[in-house]
N, C-alpha and C positions, 0 to 999 in steps of 0.2 A: 342524514344529509349519505344519497346511494353515491356507490362510483360513478356514474355518468352524470349527475348535480355535480359533485365536486370537477370532473373534468371541463363541465363548461365551466363555469365557475373560474378555474383557473384557464382558460383559452380567451376569456372576453375580461383578462384585467391585464394583460400584457397594453403598454405604452411606450410610446416613444420619446424618450427624455434624453431628449438633443441635448437640451440648457442642462450640464452639466457644471455645477461647483467645483473648483479648487482640481480642474484637470492640469494636469503639469503642463509645460510646452506648447501654450495654445499654438504662438506659432510657425508651429512643425509640424511635420504627419504624424500622425498617431499610427502605432505599428500598426502594422496590417498584417501579423500574424494569429492565428485562434488555438485557443488549448483547450485541448479537453483532456480530463485525467477520468481513468475505469479503475475504480478499487474495489477491487473482492476482499472479503472476507476467510482469511484461516487457507488461503493456497499456496502449497507452498512450491518452489521452484522447480521443483522436480515432477509435478505433475501436468506439463503440458506435451503435446508428442510433437514441438519443435526442440524440447527439452530429452528427447529420446525416452519417453515415457512410452512402453509397448501396447498402456491399455484404454489408452485417451483418445478423442476426436479434436482436435481445432486446429480446424484451417484457414478459421479465418487471423487467428491469434500464430499462426505461421506465416501466414500471410505479410502480421505488421513485422513480425522477426526478419524474414528475407530482405524486407524492404524497407529494413531500417536498424536500429542498433541494440541488440541486446547487451544489460548490463549483467554478465555471467555469475556474478559475485555479489550481489547485493544482497541486503543483509536488513533484517529488521534490529536492532538495536534495544528492542524491549518487548519481545515476541509473545504480549499480551494486547487485545483490541484499545484500548481506550491511552496508556500513555503513547502510543506511537501514531494514534491520532492526530491529537495535542499536540505533541512536536509537527505531526505532519504540516499542521494547518501554520503556527505560530514560528518552525522555525528553535525554538526555545530548548532550554535541556528540561529531561525532566521533573526534576527535581523540583523546578521552578514552576512550569506549567502541568505539569499533571504526575506526582510523584507515586504512584499504583492504580490498581485496576476501580472505575464509577466511583473517582475523584471526580470534582464538578473543576471544570475549568476556571480559573478567574476571568471576569468578561472584560478587562483591561488590557489582555494581549489582544496585538492587533493580528491579523492574519492577513494569509494570501492574497486575500479579499479585496482587504483595504489598498493594499498595491497598486492590485489590477483599477480599480476603481477609479485611483489616482490618475492614472492615464487612460483614462476614460475608457477605458473596457468596460461593457456590461458583462455581471458577472452573474451565474447562478449554479445550486446546488440541488440534488437528488439523491435522497436515500438516509441511511444509514449513519447519524452524524454520532451518538458514544461519546460525550464529552461532558454533558450536564447533570451528570451524577446522581441522576435517576437510579434512584434500586429497589423501588418498591412500586410493580406495575411500570417498568416501562415502557412496557409497548403501548400504552394508555400517555403516559408524558406529553404535556405539553413544553414544547420547549418558546422560553418567552422571543420575542425577537433580536430586542436588545444581544440575547446570545446564540443570534446564527453566524455568529462571523464573520457579518457587513455584506455578505451577498445580497445583490439587487433582488434576486429571486433565492426564494427558499422551501422546498418542500420535501420534507422527510419525515424519521422517526427517532427519537433517541436509540431504543434500541427494539429488535424483537428475532425470537427465535423458533415466529412460526410464517413462514414463507406463506402459505395459501391462506394467512388472517390478517396482512397488513396493513397498518390505519397510518394516512399520512397528512398533517396539515401544515400551515406554512404562510409565506408569503409573497405578491409579485409587485411590484412598482405600483401598484395603482388599489392594494389591499391584500387584507390577510385571506386565507385558505381556510375555511373553518374544516374540523378533522373528520375524513372520509376513508372509509376502508375501498383498497382496494379490491377488485370484483377476480381478477386472473393471482397469476404465479408473480410473486415480488417481481425476478428479474424485470423478464418480460412487461410488466408493468412500469416499473419505472424506466425501462428503455422508452416504455411511448412517451413517458412525459419529458424525458429528454429530447426527442424525437419533434412532439406538437411543440418546444420552447424555439427548438433549431428554423423549425415553418413562420413561429411567428414573433421572432425577437425582431430586434430594430436591425434592418442591414446596415444602416452609416455605421456602427462601432464593430468594433473585433469584439470577439466575446473570452472569458474563459469559462470554462463549463465542468462538472463533476459530477458524476454518476458514481455513488456510492452502494453497493448491495450486498446483502446479508450470506450471499451463498459463496463457495460450496461449505458455509459456518454448518457443528453439527444442529439438527437430524438426520439432515441428510433426506430433503424431499421433493422431488422435481416431478415433473411432466412428462405423462405415461411415452409420449412421442422420444421422450431420450434413457428414461428409463429401461426400456423396453432393449437399447442398445448395448448391455452391457450385462455376461452372464456373470454371476459372479462365481464360479467353477471356473472362468477360460481367465480370471485377471491373476495375472504375476506380482507374488510380493515382491520388495526389495530384498537384495542377502543380508539385510540386517534385520527381518524380519523373525523372532522364534517359533520354531513350528514348534508342532503338535495339533490332532487332529481340529478338536473341538475350537483352538484359538483360531487356527488357520483358518477354519470357517468363517468364525464372528470377523476376521480383517479384511476378509475377502468379501462379504457381505456388505459390509460397512465402504471396501472400497469404490465398488462398482456402485453406489448410489453415487457417492462422491466425484466421482467420471458421471456420472452422467449429470449435477447439480456443475461440472465447468463446461462441460457441449453445451449448457442450454446457454452458461452466459457469451459462452462463443459465437450460437447462434445471432444472441440478441449484439455482440459487438459487429456482428457481418451486417445485422441494419443499422446501426448507424452509420457504417461504412458507407451503405448504399443510399443512405440520404445524404451526406457528403457530397456523394457523387452526383448526384440527382440537383444539386444546389450548386456547385459546382464550388464548395468548398475543402472539396481534399488537398488541392496543390496546397491551400493555405491554413490548413490545420493540424499540428500536431495529436497524435493522440499517444496520451504516457498511458501503459496499463502497469497495474502493480499492484501488491498484497501487502495489510498489513504485518501477518506473519504466515508461517506453515500449520501441518497440524502430522505428525508424530504416527499415526495411521499404523500400530503396531510394530515400529520399528521400535528396536533394545525392547521389545514389548509395553511399550507406551502409546497413550492416545492422547491428543490437544496441545497445549501448547507449554509456555513456559520455560522450560530445558533448552541449556545451550546447544542442543543436538544440529544437526544442517536439519534436519526435516522440519524444525520447527524456526528457526531462525531465518535461512535464505527463501527470502521469496523472488520474484520474477520481477522485470522489470523491463519495459521492452518502450522504445518508443521513434514512434512512426518515422518514416523520414517520405511522408509524400511530399511533401515542401522544397523537399532534397536538393530539385535544383536550382531553386533560387539561393543558397548560398554554397554549391559547391561538394558537398562530401558525398561520402560513399554510407553504406551502409554495411553492416559489419557487428564483429563482439567487443564489448571494454568488458578488460578486469578489472575496474576502479571498483573498489569496496563503499560502492555508494548506499546510504541510509534513509530512512526519515530524516533526518538532519539536513540533507542537502538537496530533500526535492524538489521544495519552493523555491531555493535561491535557482536550480538550474532550470525552473521553469518561467522564473521571469528573464532569467536568460536567454531560453529562447527567446522570448517576443523584445530584448533588443532595450528591458526597463533594470535601470539601477537597481542595483540591491538595495534593501533600505539600511540603516546602522541599526533598526532593531530587528531585523532580522540573520539568524545566524545562520550555516551551513557551507559548501564549500557548490558552487555554481559550475556544474558539467556540462554546460550548454554545447552547441556548435559552433557559436563564437569562438570557443575557445581548446574544446576538448574533439574537436571530429576530425579526423585523419587531414595527412597529408600524404600524398602519393600513393602507397601501397598498406592496407591496415590505420589502423587506428594511432593516431599520438597522444600520447600520456598526456596532463594537466604538468602547472608548471610547479604547483606543492602540491603538498598533500600525497606526493606520489606512493611513501613508502609507511604513510598512515597506520599504522590496525585501527581495525573498527574495533569499534568499542561494541558490548555485551552489556544489560544487566537484567536482574528484577530486584527492586529493592522493598519489593511484599510482598511476602507469601498469598498465595491464590487458592482457594479450596479447589479442590476437585480437578485439579490440573496435575502435572507431569514430576510435580517439585514439591517440596513443602518446607521449602530453606531458599531465603536470601543470597544470592549470587553475583558476582562480578566474572564478567573477563573480557578475553584479544579474542580476535581473529586479525592476520597479518596477510598480509597481497600475496604472501610465496607460500601461505598455506600450514601454520601454522596455527592452534588455537586451544588455548588455555586460562583455566577456568577455576579460580576460589568461594570457598565454601567461605563465611567471617571466621580468620583465624587457619581456614587449611586450604588445603589444594583440593580440587577436585580432577579435573580433566588436563592432559596434554594429548594432544591427536594431531597426527603429520598429515594432513588432510592426500597433500598427494600419493604419500604410500599408500595410505590408510582412507578412502574417500567414505568409506561406511562405518567409521569411525569403530573399529573391533576390537582395537587393541590400544587402550590406556598407558603410555608410558608415561605418566607425572609419577611413579613411585621409582621409575629407572633413573638407576647412579648414573648411565648413561648418557643423558640426556639434562643432568641437572642445569649446564653452562645455558643449554638453551631455556629452562624452567627460572632463572635469577634472569636475564635478560627477558623473556613478558612480564614476569611480575616486576620490571622496574617499569617496562612500559605504562602497565594496568596501574602501577603505584603516580607514574606523572599524572595519567588519567584522570587519578581519585584527586592526584591536587588541585586538579587545573578545576576540576567542579565544585568540589569543598565538599567531598563525598565524604562522612564518617565511617564508612564501609574500613572494619579490623581487616586488613591483611596478614596472611602468617609473615615471622622474621626470616630476614634472608641466610642466616646463621641456621636457621630450623630445617634448611632446606637438605 
């Protein structure tokens, strides 16, 4: 089947499913707030022009940030694809739903789509899935319908690192979509699928839709129209990238490609925003933009993810405020340590949907969190809780070959341990590029003890057998 045939099947397969069983609160009006998740892969928080990266052009994301809420301390607590995505969808701890990379998520777990379905929403997912455990030829792997998270429409793929050669399959309410190849660049084509969904959806229902793209994940191919905008010789490296002629050239070349992919994603976000405006959906649709983890891209001499450095664990997280007039909040920034544990709960909160008992995480939605007066108010709980970080299993080819656990605090401290020994202590306020490791400094022994207790408490809460260093050895 070619791409055009697949698109025809897709467009013809939408049906109006107004007779939904198990919709709660039938006697009350359904929530009218729509939500779109836009998920990038391996996009670090620092790589947007609204985050003051001098190299990249992201005008549409800048516009979302200007008119929305930017969580400027968002964290990927397990900085690699699969565990992040499983916890994102289920709100469950990594140990339960996805303890390592390329494991298969248990299909018995309910997802955020199930919660939206129960309240009469139409739910749709487009793009990368990567929680079905396929290790051999994941590009052509078929995700069975019962393993597609309960989405009414699901058109995607398990995993693929060839953005010019993407195969998708799935279903709509009318039936299965056979596997077929997208003719163009992945982000462009998946965005077109989302836009077609917006054109053909059942307008009597609110919707929750997900666009999950592979870029800017390696190997960094991008359309020529974006590549020509980035001259590698003009790329400015972060201060923690070690210098040397060959190394500098390599990192700049990679970053030029990386930024061109980000610019392409930004263009497609602009397409989505335009479509929402044309359909008068812009004031009733929240766009939530984030990534599953970052990318070192040469910082500390490392590539990839899985390490607890800032370039790996920090992710962009923006909630648009196009519907802000309905709730009376202002745009701004928020210093909450939001992570993948909290995103589903926050999304449901945006729509006024109660958080199910099976869904963990804290709701940072506008109803509870966004501002009174000038600036943003803080949540009533979790205010001083540190964010956890972990790699439970060794991930070959990435920047670290040992399991680790750590915490990062709201007031700017980061503490990380290998099993049985300490690894890192950074004061991010004084040392944002993490160039001075204080873990062996007697002057900071008290801080290490304090953070070790926080980390121990978190491990005990999650029944994690990871062996921490003994306090009397510090």
